[in-house]
C-alpha positions in Angstrom: -16.1 -5.1 2.7 -14.0 -4.9 -0.2 -10.4 -3.2 0.5 -9.1 -0.1 -0.6 -6.0 1.9 -1.1 -4.5 4.6 0.9 -1.2 6.5 1.9 0.0 7.0 5.1 0.3 11.0 6.0 2.1 10.1 9.9 4.8 7.7 10.7 2.4 4.4 12.2 4.2 1.4 13.6 3.3 -1.8 12.5 2.8 -4.9 14.4 6.3 -6.3 13.4 7.8 -3.2 15.0 8.8 -1.7 11.9 7.8 2.0 11.5 6.2 2.9 7.8 7.1 6.5 6.5 4.2 9.3 5.4 3.9 8.3 1.9 3.6 4.7 2.4 0.9 2.8 0.3 -1.5 1.0 2.2 -4.5 -1.5 1.7 -7.7 -0.2 4.1 -10.2 -2.7 5.5 -13.1 -1.3 7.2 -14.7 2.1 7.8 -15.1 4.4 11.0 -12.4 6.5 12.9 -10.4 3.3 13.5 -9.5 0.4 10.7 -7.3 -2.2 9.7 -4.3 -1.5 7.5 -1.7 -3.6 5.9 1.7 -3.3 4.6 3.3 -6.5 2.6 0.8 -8.5 5.4 2.2 -6.6 8.4 -0.9 -5.0 10.1 -1.2 -1.5 11.2 -4.2 -0.4 12.8 -4.6 3.4 11.6 -6.8 6.2 13.0 -9.1 8.1 10.3 -6.4 10.8 10.5 -3.4 8.7 10.1 -4.0 8.1 6.3 -5.6 9.4 2.8 -8.1 7.6 0.5 -7.4 8.4 -3.2 -4.1 10.6 -3.3 -1.9 9.9 -6.5 0.8 11.5 -6.9 1.2 14.2 -10.5 3.1 13.2 -13.7 6.8 14.5 -13.1 6.5 16.4 -16.3 3.1 18.6 -15.3 
């Protein structure tokens, strides 16, 4: 399965113990209500409501 990009919507703790804030970009593996996400090699178990896919920032001059 191809990894996808996403953005955290809420704070999520990684396996390292570091808590990643909303807006953190993640790489998502899997499908369903709970998936594996990664930030720089740190594993984050995330639920469907904790992240969004396909969110892009609008240009600052828009």
